[in-house]
C-alpha positions in Angstrom: 193.7 96.7 71.8 190.8 96.1 74.2 187.8 94.2 73.0 184.4 96.0 73.1 180.9 95.2 72.2 179.3 97.2 69.4 177.0 99.1 71.7 179.9 99.5 74.2 182.1 101.1 71.6 179.4 103.7 70.8 179.0 104.5 74.5 182.7 104.9 74.8 182.7 107.3 71.8 179.8 109.3 73.2 181.4 109.6 76.6 184.7 110.7 75.0 182.9 113.4 73.0 181.0 114.6 76.1 184.1 114.9 78.2 185.9 116.8 75.5 183.1 119.2 74.6 180.5 120.6 77.0 178.2 121.4 74.1 177.4 117.7 73.5 174.1 116.8 75.1 171.9 113.7 74.9 168.2 113.6 75.0 165.4 111.2 74.1 163.0 108.7 75.6 164.4 107.0 78.7 168.0 108.1 78.1 168.6 108.6 81.8 168.3 104.8 82.0 169.7 103.8 78.6 172.7 106.2 79.0 173.0 105.8 82.7 176.8 105.9 82.7 176.7 109.3 81.0 173.9 110.4 83.2 175.8 109.6 86.4 179.0 111.3 85.1 177.5 114.4 83.4 174.2 114.9 85.2 170.7 115.8 84.2 171.6 119.0 82.4 173.4 117.0 79.7 171.5 113.7 79.6 167.7 114.5 79.5 164.7 112.4 79.4 161.9 113.6 77.0 158.2 112.9 76.7 157.2 110.3 74.1 156.9 112.9 71.3 159.5 112.4 68.6 158.2 115.5 66.8 158.7 117.5 69.9 162.2 116.5 71.0 163.6 116.2 67.5 162.3 119.7 66.7 163.8 120.9 69.9 167.1 119.4 68.9 167.2 121.5 65.7 166.7 124.6 67.7 169.3 123.5 70.3 171.8 122.8 67.5 171.2 126.2 65.9 171.7 127.8 69.3 175.2 126.3 69.7 174.7 122.9 71.3 175.6 119.5 69.7 172.7 117.3 70.6 172.7 113.5 70.2 169.0 112.7 69.9 167.8 109.2 70.4 164.8 108.1 68.3 164.3 104.5 69.4 163.7 103.0 65.9 164.4 104.5 62.5 160.8 103.7 61.5 159.6 106.3 64.0 161.3 109.1 62.0 158.1 108.9 60.0 156.5 110.7 63.0 159.0 113.6 63.0 160.4 113.7 59.5 159.5 117.4 59.1 162.2 118.4 61.5 164.8 116.5 59.5 163.6 117.1 56.0 162.5 120.8 56.1 164.6 122.2 58.9 167.8 120.4 60.0 168.8 119.5 56.4 167.9 122.9 55.0 169.1 125.5 57.4 172.7 125.8 56.2 171.7 126.3 52.5 168.8 128.6 53.2 170.9 130.8 55.5 173.8 130.9 53.1 176.0 129.2 55.7 175.0 131.6 58.4 173.4 128.9 60.5 173.9 125.2 60.8 172.4 122.3 62.8 175.3 120.1 64.1 173.2 117.2 65.6 173.2 113.4 65.6 170.0 111.5 65.3 170.7 108.0 66.7 168.3 105.2 65.6 168.2 101.5 65.7 167.4 99.8 62.4 167.1 96.5 60.7 165.2 93.2 60.9 165.7 89.5 61.3 164.0 88.9 64.7 160.3 89.0 63.9 159.0 92.5 64.6 157.4 93.2 61.2 157.5 96.0 58.7 156.8 98.9 61.1 159.8 98.2 63.3 162.4 96.5 61.1 163.1 98.9 58.3 166.5 100.4 57.4 165.4 103.5 55.4 169.0 104.7 54.8 168.2 105.2 51.1 165.2 107.4 51.8 167.2 109.5 54.3 170.3 109.8 52.2 168.2 111.2 49.4 167.6 114.3 51.4 170.2 117.0 50.5 172.0 118.2 53.7 171.6 114.9 55.7 174.5 112.6 56.3 173.7 108.9 57.0 176.2 106.4 58.5 175.8 102.7 59.1 178.7 101.0 61.0 179.2 97.2 60.9 181.7 96.6 63.7 182.7 98.1 67.1 185.7 100.0 65.8 183.8 101.7 63.1 180.8 102.3 65.4 183.0 104.3 67.7 184.9 106.2 65.0 181.8 107.1 63.0 180.1 108.4 66.2 183.0 110.7 66.9 182.9 112.0 63.4 179.1 112.4 63.5 179.2 114.4 66.7 182.0 116.6 65.2 180.1 117.2 61.9 178.9 120.7 61.0 175.5 119.4 59.9 172.9 116.8 60.8 173.9 113.1 60.8 171.6 110.1 61.0 173.5 107.4 62.8 172.0 104.0 62.3 172.9 100.9 64.4 171.6 97.5 63.3 169.8 95.7 66.2 171.5 92.4 65.4 174.9 94.0 66.2 173.9 95.8 69.4 174.2 93.8 72.6 171.6 95.8 74.6 169.1 95.4 71.7 169.9 91.7 71.6 169.2 91.4 75.3 165.8 93.0 74.7 165.0 91.0 71.6 165.6 87.8 73.6 162.6 88.6 75.7 158.9 88.9 74.9 158.4 85.4 73.5 161.2 85.7 70.8 163.3 83.0 72.3 162.0 80.5 69.7 163.2 82.6 66.8 166.5 81.8 65.0 168.0 85.2 65.4 171.2 85.3 63.2 173.9 87.3 65.1 177.3 87.9 63.5 179.7 87.5 66.3 182.5 89.4 64.4 180.3 92.4 64.3 178.8 92.4 67.8 182.2 92.3 69.5 185.7 93.2 68.3 188.9 95.1 69.0 188.9 98.8 69.3 192.0 101.1 69.3 192.5 103.4 72.2 192.5 106.3 72.2 189.5 106.3 69.9 190.1 107.6 66.4 187.5 109.2 64.2 186.4 107.4 61.0 185.8 110.2 58.4 182.3 110.2 56.9 182.2 109.0 53.3 185.1 106.5 53.6 184.5 102.9 52.7 186.8 100.0 53.7 187.7 96.7 52.1 186.4 94.0 54.4 187.7 91.1 52.2 190.0 91.0 49.2 189.0 89.1 46.1 189.1 89.3 42.3 186.0 87.5 40.9 183.3 90.0 41.8 182.8 93.0 44.0 180.2 93.0 46.8 179.0 96.4 47.9 177.2 96.4 51.2 177.0 97.9 54.7 175.8 97.2 58.3 174.9 93.6 59.3 175.0 92.6 55.6 178.8 92.9 55.6 178.9 89.9 57.9 176.4 88.0 55.8 178.5 88.7 52.7 181.6 87.5 54.5 179.8 84.3 55.5 178.6 83.9 51.9 182.2 84.3 50.8 183.2 81.2 52.7 180.6 79.2 50.8 181.6 80.7 47.5 185.2 79.8 48.2 184.3 76.1 47.9 183.3 76.9 44.3 186.5 78.7 43.6 184.8 82.1 43.7 186.6 84.9 45.5 184.5 88.0 46.1 185.9 91.4 47.1 183.7 92.8 49.9 183.5 96.5 50.4 181.9 97.9 53.5 180.5 101.3 52.5 180.1 102.5 56.1 178.5 105.7 55.0 175.6 106.2 52.6 175.8 109.9 52.4 178.4 111.1 51.8 179.1 108.1 49.6 182.7 107.0 48.8 182.3 107.2 45.1 186.0 106.5 44.4 185.9 103.2 46.3 182.7 102.2 44.6 184.0 102.9 41.1 187.4 101.3 41.7 185.8 98.3 43.3 183.5 97.8 40.3 186.3 98.3 37.8 188.6 95.9 39.6 186.3 92.9 38.9 183.8 93.9 36.3 181.0 92.2 38.3 179.1 94.0 41.1 176.7 92.6 43.6 174.9 95.1 45.9 173.7 93.5 49.2 171.3 96.0 50.8 168.8 95.4 53.6 167.0 98.6 52.6 164.3 98.6 49.9 165.1 97.5 46.3 163.3 100.3 44.5 164.6 103.9 44.2 167.3 103.4 46.9 170.9 102.8 47.5 171.3 99.9 45.1 170.0 101.9 42.2 172.2 104.9 43.2 175.3 102.7 43.2 174.4 101.4 39.7 174.0 105.0 38.5 177.4 106.0 40.0 179.2 103.1 38.3 177.5 103.8 35.0 178.2 107.5 35.1 181.9 106.7 35.7 181.9 104.7 32.4 182.7 101.4 34.1 181.1 98.4 32.3 180.0 95.7 34.7 177.6 92.9 35.1 175.3 94.1 37.9 173.0 92.4 40.4 171.4 93.2 43.7 170.0 91.4 46.7 167.7 93.7 48.7 164.4 93.9 50.6 161.8 94.0 47.8 158.7 95.0 49.7 157.0 95.3 53.1 158.9 93.1 55.6 156.5 90.3 56.6 155.8 89.5 60.3 155.8 85.7 59.9 159.4 84.5 60.6 159.7 82.2 57.7 158.4 84.8 55.2 160.7 87.5 56.8 163.7 85.2 56.5 163.1 84.9 52.7 162.4 88.6 52.3 165.7 89.9 53.8 169.1 89.6 52.2 170.2 86.3 53.7 173.3 84.2 53.0 171.5 81.9 50.7 170.3 84.7 48.5 173.7 86.3 48.4 175.4 83.0 47.4 172.9 82.4 44.6 173.2 85.9 43.2 177.1 85.8 43.4 177.2 82.4 41.6 175.0 83.7 38.8 177.3 86.8 38.4 180.5 84.7 38.4 179.3 82.4 35.6 
């Protein structure tokens, strides 16, 4: 199996899909440069730069998808979906239901997400809980190169809109950018096991809504996703010194959610810790608690999440995000 970077695996999946299906097109700001390999191979009719108008090009993507194309639309940061949310909320997510299945919008909205490098609360959000709360939208969050490729293939092949979120601390081209602009003094925590790893060839799709067990254990169950999977695995090494063995489940997909894996994971240990870089209130962690309760599984439950606006000051930001120290502390409390 060859080794790929996280971003490289996504590029490989995108190129594979474009070669297999002429309906797959890419557009967004500066994509002729950012996706230069695809631009050179497939040309300007399939990799198209757009003006800096998220409302304009995301709205165009909905129409293109309804007309038969399969657009992969790049919105630089998930925070910027606030500029063009109408196209997702009221159009892409609604067209299949409102038309009785007569129309659909098979499109991928690719966004970078996540913090930990000092960019503040307008550029470091995750927002997958907000997005997954919209009926008709799928939301995926890979944590390693193999899943990044497999989930991209499934997202492109999906019959409806998929928001594909890649955490910046896993992506090598984002890390190259984050290392400039005076950020060299910041202690950016990069999980090596996520940013680079082995990927099977030929690429295989990872079905949406399928979680995976990242670490076996029997003392408590950690439900998490994205870069927090790696923080949970690092926390598990610390907890092992106390004789605590957590089971770590990588959700991979927020919507659809792998309810079976969540319920079975909770029932296996009777203690659940959700580690979620998204907001604490009214989000994924609360939904997971509801899913477990509705299944009749009795558990002790705790969560480590982002509780409010992400601060700009690095020391405050480090305390606000779900870091290894917070995970260890919460897990120890649960295991008592």
